[in-house]
C-alpha positions as CSV (number, residue, x, y, z in Angstrom):
1,M,0.2,-0.1,-0.2
2,Q,1.0,3.5,-0.6
3,L,0.4,7.0,-1.1
4,T,0.4,9.2,-4.0
5,F,1.3,12.7,-4.6
6,T,-1.8,13.3,-6.1
7,E,-3.9,11.8,-3.0
8,V,-1.4,13.6,0.1
9,A,-2.4,16.8,-2.2
10,G,-5.7,16.6,-2.6
11,A,-5.9,15.8,1.4
12,L,-4.3,19.1,2.2
13,T,-5.2,22.5,1.5
14,P,-1.7,23.7,-0.3
15,V,-1.0,27.0,-0.4
16,A,1.3,26.1,-3.5
17,T,2.7,22.9,-5.2
18,L,6.6,23.2,-6.3
19,H,8.5,21.3,-9.2
20,E,5.2,18.8,-9.5
21,P,6.0,15.8,-10.7
22,Q,5.4,14.6,-14.5
23,E,5.1,11.2,-13.8
24,P,2.5,9.5,-10.7
25,L,5.0,9.4,-7.5
26,S,4.2,7.2,-4.6
27,F,5.8,7.1,-1.3
28,F,6.4,3.6,0.9
29,G,6.5,5.7,3.7
30,V,6.4,9.0,5.7
31,S,8.7,10.6,7.9
32,A,9.3,13.8,9.8
33,D,12.6,12.4,11.2
34,T,15.3,12.1,8.6
35,R,17.1,9.7,11.2
36,T,14.6,7.1,10.3
37,L,13.6,8.5,6.8
38,Q,14.1,5.5,4.0
39,P,14.6,6.2,0.2
40,G,11.4,6.9,-1.6
41,D,9.4,8.3,1.6
42,L,7.7,11.7,1.9
43,F,9.4,14.3,4.1
44,V,7.2,16.4,6.5
45,A,9.6,19.1,8.2
46,L,7.6,19.7,11.5
47,V,8.6,22.8,13.4
48,S,8.2,22.7,16.9
49,E,10.3,24.9,20.3
50,K,13.2,22.3,19.9
51,A,13.5,21.9,15.9
52,D,13.1,23.0,12.6
53,G,12.4,20.3,9.8
54,H,13.2,22.9,7.3
55,A,16.7,22.9,8.0
56,H,17.0,19.2,7.7
57,A,15.4,19.1,4.5
58,A,18.8,18.8,2.5
59,R,19.6,15.9,4.6
60,A,16.6,14.4,3.6
61,E,17.1,15.3,-0.2
62,E,20.5,13.5,0.3
63,L,18.8,10.3,2.0
64,G,16.5,10.0,-0.9
65,A,13.2,11.4,-0.2
66,A,10.7,11.4,-3.0
67,A,8.6,14.8,-2.0
68,M,8.5,17.4,0.7
69,V,5.2,18.8,2.8
70,V,6.9,22.1,4.1
71,A,5.7,25.7,5.2
72,R,8.0,27.5,3.2
73,A,9.6,26.6,-0.2
74,I,13.0,25.0,-0.2
75,D,14.5,26.9,-3.2
76,E,17.8,25.0,-3.2
77,S,15.7,21.7,-3.9
78,T,14.4,20.6,-7.0
79,L,12.3,18.0,-5.3
80,P,8.3,17.8,-5.6
81,Q,7.3,20.4,-2.8
82,I,3.5,20.4,-1.0
83,V,3.7,23.7,0.5
84,V,1.0,24.3,3.6
85,A,0.4,26.9,6.3
86,D,1.2,24.5,8.9
87,T,3.2,21.3,8.2
88,E,2.0,19.7,11.8
89,I,-1.6,19.7,10.8
90,A,-0.6,18.6,7.5
91,Y,0.7,15.7,9.3
92,G,-2.4,14.2,10.8
93,Q,-3.8,15.0,7.7
94,I,-1.9,12.4,5.7
95,A,-1.9,10.5,8.7
96,R,-6.1,10.4,8.7
97,L,-5.4,9.7,4.8
98,W,-3.8,6.6,5.7
99,R,-5.7,5.5,8.6
100,D,-8.9,5.5,6.7
101,R,-7.6,2.9,4.3
102,F,-7.9,0.4,7.2
103,D,-11.2,-1.3,8.6
104,I,-9.9,-2.5,11.8
105,P,-10.7,-1.6,15.4
106,V,-8.9,1.9,16.8
107,V,-9.1,2.1,19.9
108,A,-8.6,5.2,21.7
109,V,-7.1,5.6,25.2
110,T,-7.5,8.6,27.7
111,G,-7.5,9.6,31.2
112,S,-6.1,11.7,34.0
113,V,-4.4,8.7,35.5
114,G,-3.6,5.6,33.9
115,K,-3.4,6.1,30.2
116,T,0.1,4.3,29.3
117,T,-0.4,1.6,32.0
118,T,-3.9,1.0,30.4
119,K,-3.0,1.1,26.8
120,E,-0.1,-1.5,27.6
121,M,-2.5,-3.9,29.3
122,L,-4.7,-3.5,26.6
123,F,-1.9,-4.4,23.9
124,A,-1.8,-7.5,25.9
125,A,-5.2,-8.0,26.4
126,L,-5.6,-7.8,22.1
127,A,-2.5,-10.5,21.1
128,P,-5.2,-13.1,20.4
129,L,-6.5,-11.0,17.3
130,G,-2.6,-11.0,16.0
131,L,-0.6,-8.2,15.2
132,V,-1.6,-4.9,16.9
133,L,-0.6,-1.7,16.5
134,K,0.1,0.7,19.6
135,T,1.3,4.4,20.3
136,P,5.1,3.8,21.6
137,A,6.0,4.6,25.1
138,S,4.0,8.0,25.9
139,Q,4.3,9.7,22.1
140,N,0.0,10.6,22.9
141,N,0.5,13.6,21.5
142,E,-0.3,16.0,18.1
143,T,3.0,14.6,16.3
144,G,3.0,11.4,18.2
145,V,-0.3,9.9,17.2
146,P,0.0,10.6,14.0
147,K,3.6,8.9,13.7
148,A,2.2,5.8,15.3
149,L,-0.6,5.3,12.5
150,L,1.6,6.1,9.6
151,Q,3.1,2.7,10.5
152,L,-0.3,0.9,9.9
153,T,-0.2,-2.0,7.4
154,P,-2.3,-4.6,6.2
155,E,-1.3,-7.3,8.9
156,H,-2.6,-5.1,11.8
157,K,-5.6,-6.7,13.3
158,A,-6.4,-3.7,15.6
159,A,-4.6,0.0,16.7
160,I,-4.5,1.4,20.2
161,V,-3.9,4.9,20.6
162,E,-3.4,6.7,23.6
163,M,-4.6,10.7,23.6
164,G,-2.6,12.8,25.9
165,M,-4.2,16.1,26.9
166,R,-2.9,19.6,27.8
167,G,-6.5,22.0,27.2
168,A,-9.6,22.1,25.6
169,G,-10.2,20.7,22.2
170,Q,-7.0,18.6,21.8
171,I,-8.4,15.4,22.5
172,D,-11.1,15.9,19.7
173,Y,-8.2,17.4,17.3
174,L,-6.3,13.8,17.5
175,C,-9.6,12.1,17.2
176,Q,-9.9,13.8,13.8
177,I,-6.7,12.2,13.0
178,A,-6.8,9.1,14.4
179,N,-11.1,8.2,13.5
180,P,-11.6,5.9,16.4
181,T,-14.0,3.1,16.5
182,A,-13.8,2.6,19.8
183,G,-13.0,4.5,23.4
184,L,-11.8,4.0,26.9
185,I,-11.9,6.6,29.5
186,T,-9.7,5.7,32.6
187,V,-10.2,7.9,35.6
188,I,-10.9,12.1,35.9
189,A,-8.6,14.0,38.3
190,D,-7.0,17.1,38.8
191,N,-4.3,16.7,36.7
192,H,-4.5,19.9,34.5
193,R,-6.3,21.8,36.7
194,E,-3.9,24.7,36.3
195,L,-5.1,24.9,32.8
196,L,-8.3,23.8,32.8
197,G,-9.4,25.5,36.0
198,S,-11.7,22.6,37.2
199,R,-12.1,18.9,37.6
200,E,-15.6,19.3,35.6
201,A,-13.9,21.4,32.8
202,I,-10.8,18.5,32.7
203,A,-13.9,15.8,32.2
204,D,-15.5,17.8,29.6
205,A,-11.9,17.9,27.9
206,K,-11.5,14.4,28.5
207,G,-15.0,13.6,27.5
208,E,-14.3,14.6,24.2
209,L,-13.9,11.2,23.0
210,A,-16.9,10.5,24.4
211,D,-18.3,13.1,21.7
212,Y,-16.4,11.5,18.6
213,V,-16.9,7.4,19.5
214,P,-19.5,6.5,16.7
215,A,-23.1,5.3,17.8
216,H,-22.1,2.0,15.8
217,G,-18.9,1.6,18.1
218,F,-18.7,1.7,22.2
219,L,-17.1,3.2,25.2
220,V,-15.2,2.0,27.8
221,L,-15.7,3.9,31.0
222,N,-14.9,3.7,35.0
223,Y,-17.7,3.2,36.8
224,D,-16.3,4.0,39.6
225,D,-15.6,7.3,38.5
226,P,-17.4,10.2,40.0
227,F,-18.1,11.6,36.4
228,F,-19.4,8.4,34.9
229,E,-22.7,9.8,34.7
230,R,-21.5,12.8,32.8
231,L,-19.3,10.9,30.2
232,K,-21.9,8.4,29.5
233,A,-24.1,11.2,28.7
234,K,-21.9,12.8,26.2
235,S,-22.2,9.6,24.0
236,K,-24.0,7.9,21.6
237,A,-22.0,5.1,21.8
238,R,-22.9,1.6,23.5
239,I,-21.0,2.0,26.5
240,V,-19.4,-0.5,28.5
241,S,-18.6,0.0,32.0
242,Y,-16.0,-1.6,34.2
243,G,-15.2,-1.1,38.4
244,L,-15.5,-2.7,41.4
245,G,-18.8,-1.6,42.6
246,D,-22.1,-3.2,42.0
247,G,-23.3,-2.5,38.3
248,A,-20.6,-2.2,36.5
249,D,-20.7,-4.8,33.0
250,I,-17.4,-5.8,34.1
251,R,-16.6,-6.2,37.8
252,A,-13.7,-7.7,39.5
253,T,-14.4,-9.7,42.3
254,D,-12.1,-11.7,45.6
255,A,-9.3,-9.2,44.9
256,Q,-6.2,-11.4,46.4
257,F,-2.3,-10.4,46.8
258,E,0.5,-12.3,46.7
259,N,4.3,-12.0,45.7
260,G,3.8,-8.8,44.0
261,T,0.7,-10.2,42.2
262,W,-3.2,-9.3,42.0
263,R,-5.5,-12.1,41.4
264,V,-9.1,-11.4,40.7
265,T,-12.2,-12.9,39.7
266,I,-14.6,-11.3,36.7
267,G,-17.4,-13.1,36.1
268,V,-16.2,-16.5,36.3
269,T,-13.0,-16.3,34.9
270,P,-9.8,-15.8,36.8
271,V,-7.7,-13.2,36.0
272,T,-4.0,-12.5,36.9
273,V,-2.7,-8.4,37.4
274,T,0.9,-8.7,37.2
275,S,1.3,-5.7,39.1
276,P,1.5,-5.1,42.5
277,S,-1.1,-1.7,42.4
278,R,-4.0,-2.7,43.4
279,H,-4.7,0.5,41.1
280,D,-3.9,-1.3,37.8
281,I,-6.8,-3.7,38.9
282,G,-9.7,-1.4,37.3
283,N,-6.5,-0.6,34.6
284,A,-7.1,-4.3,33.8
285,L,-10.5,-4.9,33.9
286,A,-10.9,-1.8,31.1
287,A,-8.6,-3.6,28.9
288,Y,-10.5,-6.9,29.6
289,A,-13.7,-5.0,28.6
290,V,-12.4,-3.6,25.3
291,G,-11.3,-7.6,24.8
292,V,-14.3,-9.0,25.4
293,T,-16.8,-6.4,23.4
294,L,-14.2,-6.6,20.4
295,G,-15.2,-10.5,20.4
296,I,-12.1,-12.4,22.4
297,A,-13.1,-15.4,24.5
298,P,-12.7,-14.3,28.6
299,E,-10.3,-17.2,28.9
300,D,-8.5,-16.0,26.2
301,V,-8.2,-12.5,27.4
302,A,-7.1,-13.5,30.9
303,K,-4.4,-15.8,29.5
304,A,-3.0,-12.7,27.4
305,L,-3.3,-10.4,29.9
306,A,-1.0,-12.4,32.3
307,N,1.9,-11.5,29.6
308,Y,1.4,-7.9,30.4
309,A,4.8,-6.0,32.3
310,P,4.6,-2.8,33.8
311,P,5.8,0.1,31.5
312,P,9.4,1.8,32.9
313,M,8.8,3.9,36.0
314,R,5.1,2.6,36.5
315,M,5.3,0.7,39.9
316,E,8.0,-1.2,38.3
317,V,9.4,-3.2,40.9
318,A,12.8,-4.0,41.5
319,T,14.8,-6.3,43.9
320,L,18.1,-6.1,45.2
321,P,19.3,-9.4,46.5
322,G,22.3,-8.4,48.0
323,Q,20.8,-5.8,49.6
324,G,17.5,-7.3,50.6
325,I,15.8,-3.8,49.3
326,T,12.9,-3.5,47.2
327,V,12.0,-0.3,45.0
328,L,8.6,0.2,43.8
329,N,9.7,3.0,41.1
330,D,6.7,4.8,40.3
331,S,8.2,8.0,39.6
332,Y,6.6,8.5,35.9
333,N,4.2,11.0,37.2
334,A,1.6,11.3,40.1
335,A,-1.9,13.3,41.0
336,P,-3.4,12.9,44.4
337,A,-5.6,9.5,43.8
338,S,-2.3,7.9,42.3
339,V,-0.1,8.7,44.9
340,R,-2.5,7.4,47.5
341,S,-3.0,4.3,45.6
342,A,1.2,3.5,45.0
343,L,1.0,4.3,49.2
344,E,-1.6,1.5,49.7
345,T,0.2,-0.6,47.6
346,L,3.7,-0.2,49.7
347,T,2.0,-0.9,52.9
348,S,0.8,-3.8,51.8
349,Y,4.1,-5.3,50.1
350,G,6.4,-7.4,52.4
351,S,7.0,-7.6,56.1
352,G,10.0,-5.1,56.3
353,R,10.0,-1.2,56.8
354,K,8.2,0.8,54.5
355,I,10.2,4.1,53.3
356,A,8.7,6.8,50.6
357,F,10.0,9.2,49.0
358,L,7.4,11.7,47.4
359,G,8.0,14.5,45.3
360,D,5.6,17.4,44.1
361,M,2.7,17.1,42.4
362,K,2.6,19.1,39.6
363,E,-0.5,21.3,37.3
364,L,-2.9,20.8,40.1
365,G,-3.8,24.4,39.9
366,D,-5.8,26.1,42.9
367,V,-6.3,23.1,44.9
368,S,-2.4,22.5,45.0
369,K,-1.5,23.3,48.6
370,E,-4.9,21.3,49.8
371,A,-3.8,18.1,47.9
372,H,-0.2,18.2,49.4
373,I,-1.7,18.8,53.1
374,G,-4.4,16.2,52.6
375,L,-1.9,13.6,51.1
376,G,-0.3,14.0,54.7
377,T,-3.6,13.4,56.3
378,A,-4.0,10.5,54.4
379,I,-1.0,9.1,55.3
380,S,-1.1,9.6,58.9
381,E,-4.8,7.8,58.2
382,L,-3.5,5.0,56.5
383,G,-0.1,4.1,59.0
384,G,2.3,1.8,58.1
385,I,4.9,4.0,56.7
386,D,8.0,4.0,58.7
387,A,10.4,7.0,56.9
388,L,9.0,9.3,55.0
389,F,10.6,11.6,52.7
390,T,9.8,14.6,50.6
391,V,11.3,16.4,47.5
392,G,10.2,19.5,46.1
393,E,8.6,23.0,47.5
394,L,5.1,22.0,46.8
395,A,5.7,18.6,48.7
396,A,7.1,20.0,51.9
397,D,3.2,20.7,52.4
398,I,3.3,16.8,52.9
399,A,3.3,16.3,56.9
400,G,5.0,13.5,58.9
401,A,8.7,13.7,56.6
402,R,11.6,12.2,58.0
403,R,13.5,15.1,56.1
404,R,12.9,17.4,53.1
405,F,14.8,17.6,49.9
406,A,14.8,20.5,47.6
407,D,15.3,18.1,44.3
408,S,15.6,14.5,43.5
409,A,19.6,15.3,43.1
410,E,19.9,16.2,47.0
411,A,17.5,13.2,47.5
412,A,19.2,10.6,45.5
413,A,22.6,11.1,47.5
414,Y,21.2,11.4,50.7
415,A,19.2,7.8,50.0
416,F,23.0,6.6,48.3
417,N,25.3,7.7,50.9
418,E,23.1,8.5,54.5
419,F,20.2,6.7,54.7
420,E,20.9,3.5,56.9
421,W,19.4,0.6,54.9
422,R,17.7,-2.6,56.2
423,S,17.1,-6.0,54.3
424,G,13.3,-6.5,53.8
425,D,13.3,-2.6,53.5
426,V,10.4,-1.6,50.6
427,V,10.6,1.6,49.1
428,L,8.5,3.8,47.2
429,V,9.5,6.4,45.0
430,K,7.0,8.7,43.0
431,G,6.4,12.5,42.1
432,S,5.6,14.5,38.8
433,R,8.0,14.0,35.8
434,A,9.1,17.1,36.0
435,M,11.1,16.3,39.5
436,A,12.8,13.8,38.2
437,M,12.1,11.1,41.1
438,E,13.9,8.5,39.1
439,K,17.2,9.8,40.0
440,I,16.3,8.3,43.6
441,A,15.4,5.2,42.2
442,A,18.1,4.8,40.5
443,A,20.3,5.9,43.3
444,I,19.1,3.3,45.5
445,Q,19.3,0.1,42.8
446,S,23.2,1.5,42.7
447,L,23.9,0.4,45.9
448,E,23.6,-3.6,44.9
449,T,26.4,-2.7,42.4
450,A,28.4,-0.2,44.8
451,A,28.4,-3.1,47.3
452,A,29.6,-5.7,44.3
453,H,32.6,-3.8,44.2
454,G,33.3,-2.7,47.2
């Protein structure tokens, strides 16, 4: 399958076309990165705060690009060029042109918490269908989604598209590119409140996915989320609910935790959730709901889900046999609900001391101070935390800390050089992405190497 110059020009709104090909011209691929560009590709010169793709146009031509989509003409090139007002928008339009050639389920995943974990669980759950495409890592934005969709081939049986959101209208824009046939919304929380002002506004922004999913598709929603009814009312599609409470279509019962793994029953089907986080039971339920709704047998979904492995820095468990320490590295991001869930996981894990390094929770807007104070209250009520350390100015409002650090580098140095670790210790490391809390997890894990060499 290929795209032609004529098709691409027709899908865009060109300001001009230069050096139009005299013969029909087809592209084997579309690339916005000269590091991965292949001969015969269409090169799209994306412009961002960090880079301007037009500066790499000569390199793209040298590597064998067949034509270019640009926002300003490359006068020194004789390659066919489609000049557009905005190459990022054009990139999305080309991806939509390509995506529409495939009559397969396209499942869009969004939510305030758990997007990437749920996407990875869903990828595992849909394995019985055959080859499944997914957006890589957390490339869930205006350039990551098109990049992923442009990798679709006739061999793919389904696609999973994670959609991030920083403001109103962005989920709708990504839906226009991906044209999802089904949707999944995990949880509505205070992430991005700083930009949107209220949790209701966040629900409406995430709910743009509910608006978009077609009537012949389906929307999977968290029955336990306070915004379930609000999101349900937005959708014309079939609603499939999941949760732990009575009334959910897909419900987990008999949750048992053993050796870092949860085991639950969904209906009559036993399901293993290969994560120590109780919160991930809900994410597994969401993935299970999509799988069975797409027609996969429940026992096959359960078997496939058992192959899930947590993405890096998302409740990633590392054991240090020589030190007897377990590190729960959940440092990718943080919001009040996810931190509380992570703390519950910590207190139930193992029999040794429970230690937590908690960093700032960002983007909470006018509830930020209240949220951090509330986290201290929750820790006190939960009990079982033997040593609490906070990192950052906002986290200083979390009561009960043994010591407070300005940044993760200072905390990492303390964890490596000063803290007196004991065999059996379990340590949780969690904070917002901007806090780089993974430095602390890495420092603790490096104790093993240091001991081996010293």
